[in-house]
ROVEXVO-926191 format. One record per residue (C-alpha): x, y, z; residue in three letters. Coordinates in steps of 0.2 Angstrom, whole numbers, plus 2048, in hexadecimal, padded with zeros to 3 digits. Layout:
% ROVEXVO-926191
XYZALA/...
//
This chain:
% ROVEXVO-926191
4FCBA0C1DUNK/4EDB9BC28UNK/4F1BAAC33UNK/4F1BB6C24UNK/4E1BAEC1EUNK/4D9BB0C2FUNK/4DEBC2C30UNK/4D7BC6C1FUNK/4C7BBEC23UNK/4C6BC8C33UNK/4C9BD8C29UNK/4BCBD3C1CUNK/4AFBCFC29UNK/4B3BE0C31UNK/4B1BE9C20UNK/4A1BE0C1BUNK/49ABE4C2CUNK/49EBF7C2AUNK/495BF7C19UNK/486BEEC20UNK/484BFBC2EUNK/485C0AC23UNK/472C0CC21UNK/471C0CC34UNK/47FC19C35UNK/477C25C2AUNK/467C23C33UNK/470C27C43UNK/476C37C3AUNK/464C3BC36UNK/45FC39C48UNK/46DC43C4FUNK/469C51C42UNK/458C53C4BUNK/462C5BC59UNK/471C62C50UNK/46EC67C3EUNK/481C66C3AUNK/47FC53C39UNK/476C56C29UNK/485C5EC20UNK/494C57C17UNK/48EC45C16UNK/499C43C06UNK/4A8C45C11UNK/4A3C37C1CUNK/4A5C2CC0CUNK/4B6C33C07UNK/4B0C40BFBUNK/4B6C52BFCUNK/4C0C5FBF2UNK/4D2C59BEFUNK/4E0C63BF6UNK/4EDC6BBEAUNK/4F9C5EBE5UNK/508C69BEAUNK/501C69BFCUNK/50BC61C0AUNK/4FDC5BC16UNK/4FEC55C28UNK/4EDC4DC2CUNK/4E7C4CC3EUNK/4D7C43C44UNK/4CEC48C54UNK/4BDC3FC56UNK/4B4C4DC60UNK/4B5C5BC6CUNK/4C0C53C79UNK/4CDC4DC6DUNK/4CDC5DC63UNK/4D1C66C73UNK/4DFC5BC77UNK/4E5C5DC65UNK/4E6C70C65UNK/4F7C71C6CUNK/4FDC65C60UNK/4F5C6EC51UNK/4FCC7EC57UNK/50EC77C59UNK/50CC6FC47UNK/507C80C40UNK/516C88C48UNK/522C7BC43UNK/51CC77C31UNK/515C88C2BUNK/514C83C19UNK/50BC73C1DUNK/4F8C71C1BUNK/4EFC6AC2BUNK/4E0C5FC27UNK/4D6C5BC36UNK/4C8C4EC36UNK/4BBC4CC43UNK/4ACC41C45UNK/4A0C4DC4DUNK/49AC5EC48UNK/49DC64C5AUNK/4B0C5FC57UNK/4B0C69C47UNK/4A8C78C50UNK/4B5C78C5EUNK/4C3C76C51UNK/4BEC85C47UNK/4BBC8FC56UNK/4CDC8CC5CUNK/4D6C8BC4BUNK/4CBC95C3FUNK/4D1C93C2DUNK/4E3C8EC31UNK/4DDC7BC2FUNK/4D3C72C23UNK/4C4C68C2AUNK/4BDC58C23UNK/4B2C4BC2BUNK/4BBC3AC2DUNK/4B5C2DC20UNK/4ADC1EC26UNK/4B9C0FC27UNK/4B4C07C16UNK/4C2C04C09UNK/4BAC10BFBUNK/4B7C1EC07UNK/4C8C1DC0FUNK/4D1C1DBFEUNK/4C7C2CBF7UNK/4CCC35C07UNK/4DEC31C06UNK/4DFC34BF4UNK/4D7C45BF6UNK/4E2C4BC05UNK/4F2C42C02UNK/4FAC44C13UNK/50CC42C16UNK/508C3DC28UNK/4F8C38C32UNK/4F6C3CC45UNK/4E7C33C4DUNK/4E2C39C5FUNK/4E0C2EC6EUNK/4D6C1DC6AUNK/4CFC1EC59UNK/4D4C0EC50UNK/4CDC0BC3EUNK/4D4BFBC36UNK/4D1C00C23UNK/4D7C11C26UNK/4E7C0CC2FUNK/4EABFEC22UNK/4E8C0BC14UNK/4F5C17C1CUNK/501C08C1EUNK/4FFC03C0CUNK/501C15C06UNK/511C18C10UNK/509C25C1BUNK/511C26C2CUNK/503C24C39UNK/505C2AC4BUNK/4F8C26C59UNK/4FBC35C64UNK/4F6C38C76UNK/4F0C25C75UNK/4E6C1EC83UNK/4DFC0CC84UNK/4D5C08C93UNK/4D4BF7C9AUNK/4C2BF6C95UNK/4C6BFBC83UNK/4D4BEFC82UNK/4C9BE1C87UNK/4BDBE6C79UNK/4CABE7C6CUNK/4D1BD6C71UNK/4C1BCEC6BUNK/4C7BD3C59UNK/4D6BC7C5BUNK/4E3BC9C4DUNK/4DABD7C45UNK/4DEBE2C54UNK/4F0BDDC53UNK/4F1BE0C40UNK/4E9BF1C42UNK/4F5BF7C50UNK/504BF1C45UNK/4FFBFDC37UNK/502C0BC43UNK/514C13C42UNK/515C18C54UNK/509C18C63UNK/50CC27C6FUNK/504C20C7EUNK/4FEC2BC8DUNK/504C1FC9AUNK/50DC0FC9DUNK/4FCC07CA0UNK/4F5C0CC8FUNK/506C06C87UNK/504BF5C8FUNK/4F2BF3C89UNK/4F8BF7C77UNK/506BEAC79UNK/4F9BDDC7FUNK/4EFBE0C70UNK/4FEBDCC65UNK/506BEDC61UNK/519BEBC5FUNK/522BF1C6EUNK/52EBFCC64UNK/51FC05C5CUNK/51AC0CC6DUNK/521C1AC77UNK/519C21C87UNK/519C34C85UNK/50CC3AC92UNK/4FCC43C8EUNK/4FCC54C85UNK/4EEC59C90UNK/4FBC5DC9DUNK/502C6AC91UNK/4F3C75C91UNK/4F8C87C92UNK/4EAC93C96UNK/4EDCA5C90UNK/4ECCB4C9CUNK/4DECBBC92UNK/4D3CABC97UNK/4D7CAECAAUNK/4D2CC0CA8UNK/4C2CBCC9FUNK/4BFCAFCADUNK/4C0CBDCBAUNK/4B3CC7CB1UNK/4A7CB8CB0UNK/4AACB5CC2UNK/4A4CC6CC7UNK/494CC4CBDUNK/491CB4CC6UNK/494CBBCD7UNK/4A5CBDCDFUNK/4A0CB8CF1UNK/496CA8CEDUNK/49DC97CECUNK/49DC90CDAUNK/49FC7ECD4UNK/49FC78CC2UNK/499C68CBCUNK/4A1C66CABUNK/49FC5AC9CUNK/48FC52CA4UNK/486C44C9BUNK/474C3EC9BUNK/46FC37CACUNK/47CC42CB5UNK/473C52CB6UNK/466C4BCC1UNK/473C45CCDUNK/47CC56CCDUNK/46CC60CD0UNK/468C54CDEUNK/479C58CE5UNK/476C6BCE2UNK/466C6ACECUNK/470C63CFBUNK/47EC70CF9UNK/472C7FCF9UNK/46BC79D09UNK/47CC7DD11UNK/482C8AD05UNK/472C94CFFUNK/47CC9FCF3UNK/486C92CEAUNK/485C92CD7UNK/486C82CCCUNK/48EC84CBBUNK/488C76CB1UNK/490C72CA0UNK/488C63C96UNK/495C5AC8BUNK/48AC5AC7CUNK/482C6AC75UNK/472C61C6FUNK/46EC5EC81UNK/46FC71C87UNK/45CC74C85UNK/457C64C8EUNK/463C67C9DUNK/45DC79C9EUNK/44BC73C9FUNK/451C66CACUNK/458C73CB7UNK/448C7ECB6UNK/43DC6FCBAUNK/447C6DCCAUNK/443C7ECCFUNK/454C87CCCUNK/456C98CC3UNK/461C95CB4UNK/46CCA1CAAUNK/473C9BC9AUNK/483CA1C92UNK/47BCA4C82UNK/46ECB0C8AUNK/478CB6C99UNK/472CC5CA3UNK/47ECD2CA9UNK/47ECCACBAUNK/47ACB8CBFUNK/47ACBBCD2UNK/467CB7CD3UNK/469CA7CC9UNK/46CC95CD1UNK/473C8CCC1UNK/47EC93CB3UNK/47CC88CA4UNK/48CC88C99UNK/483C86C88UNK/491C8AC7DUNK/4A0C81C75UNK/4B2C84C79UNK/4B0C8EC89UNK/4B2C81C96UNK/4C4C87C9BUNK/4BCC98C9EUNK/4AEC91CA9UNK/4BBC87CB3UNK/4C5C97CB5UNK/4B7CA0CBDUNK/4B2C91CC9UNK/4B8C8BCDAUNK/4B6C79CD8UNK/4B4C6CCCAUNK/4AAC5CCC8UNK/4AFC54CB7UNK/4A0C4ACAFUNK/49FC3ACA6UNK/4A4C32CB6UNK/493C30CC0UNK/48DC26CB1UNK/496C18CA8UNK/49FC23C9BUNK/4B1C23CA1UNK/4B4C35CA6UNK/4BBC44C9EUNK/4CBC4FC9FUNK/4CFC53CB1UNK/4DFC5CCAEUNK/4D7C6CCA7UNK/4CFC71CB8UNK/4DEC6ACC1UNK/4EAC75CB7UNK/4DFC84CBDUNK/4E1C80CCFUNK/4CFC79CD2UNK/4CCC6ACDDUNK/4C5C5CCD2UNK/4B7C50CD6UNK/4B2C41CCBUNK/4A6C33CCCUNK/4ABC20CCCUNK/4ACC1ECB9UNK/4BDC25CB3UNK/4C4C17CAAUNK/4C8C22C9BUNK/4D4C2BCA6UNK/4D8C1DCB2UNK/4EBC21CB5UNK/4E9C34CB5UNK/4DAC33CC2UNK/4E5C27CCDUNK/4F4C33CCDUNK/4E9C43CD0UNK/4E1C39CDEUNK/4F2C34CE5UNK/4F8C46CE4UNK/4E9C4CCEEUNK/4E1C56CE0UNK/4D2C4BCDCUNK/4C4C43CE6UNK/4B8C35CE0UNK/4A6C36CE5UNK/49AC27CE3UNK/489C30CE2UNK/480C41CE4UNK/481C40CF7UNK/494C3ECF7UNK/496C4CCE9UNK/48CC58CF4UNK/496C54D03UNK/4A6C58CFAUNK/4A0C68CF2UNK/49AC6ED02UNK/4ABC6BD0AUNK/4B5C73CFDUNK/4A9C82CFBUNK/4A9C85D0EUNK/4BCC85D0FUNK/4C7C90D04UNK/4D7C8AD0CUNK/4D2C78D07UNK/4CEC7DCF6UNK/4DEC86CF3UNK/4E9C78CFAUNK/4E0C6BCF0UNK/4E0C75CE0UNK/4F3C79CE2UNK/4F7C67CE2UNK/4EEC65CD2UNK/4F6C73CCAUNK/507C6DCCFUNK/503C5BCC9UNK/4FFC62CB8UNK/50FC6DCB7UNK/51AC5ECBCUNK/513C53CAEUNK/515C5FC9FUNK/520C5AC90UNK/515C4EC86UNK/513C5BC78UNK/526C5DC76UNK/528C4AC75UNK/51AC49C68UNK/523C57C5DUNK/533C4CC5DUNK/529C3DC58UNK/521C47C49UNK/532C4DC44UNK/538C3BC44UNK/52AC34C3AUNK/52AC42C2DUNK/
//
């Protein structure tokens, strides 16, 4: 009885805290809206309000917080659409950029809503209006009230492509019994790796509720049309120049990348840097940063017929990162020179590009270790080390090819997570 009361107290304190920070949360939306007006839209959905779906609808609901999770969810959504053609797919995101990427990829074949804040009233309104027969949550989004409501309403809940870094597990461990209780509301945790699975177990998830399925990011299938478009883009950049892409970069990384680029240009004067910031609200600031450093910048949204005279190509669009990878010789994956935790390294590896990352890759700890062991990835500590690796790869086509093929083979050998997830969805339904 004391344990139950303790658990209820923790849940009550969590909910009270959530209510107390709501004014700050909406203030944060106002602040974000200064850079991206889309944050001003659909606030009602964040409180669970929204048009109810027809009662006769059979609904599978999937949540993907932002762009990266949406990208990972696309193969799952496509498979669900093929497997259950009469089912309505509702997809929630937290960010407008996630919504934009979803609509760009799936159009009107899915219904989009913003995820309600994790307070009981908002959660109830959302679930009453959507009435899902199943919930799929991507990666590491864990919401106590939402998960408890799904459990109470008998909605099977799948945590798909689930990852839990050692650092995140330490943070959740501070919540004590609340973390354990939340995880036991999940019907099944489809973990990316055994390390992720073990972290979920240590937090109190039932061992029988965990399966290691691998990462659906291995199941990326790039259409031939994308590779053809990449060849066209490459010609506009310059066929005979070395091209390296710095992708999904964050605040504080671009300065280091531009420092490295200056070193690269001393050895390879025609090299082109393709720079793709992670967040669209930073596109203008990064363009200004490049220009202040003295580089000639071409932007994707205002792209000339030929970029052969430019030094930096700024990828200031959403959803085109695979295209930019396909037209490049070498990839640095951002969020890793700063303490962010890294981003998806499998996409450039699948395209046969050598992959460089910084020291902070704990969000992809096992994948980065395995790519490193396969010879497809190198870690760099700073701008100087980054420049040295870029110079070595751009100066040696044979080295680029052999390294890239190791990455391509690594991805090919680890496909299959999508099929395993499909089987799990069938069982839960």
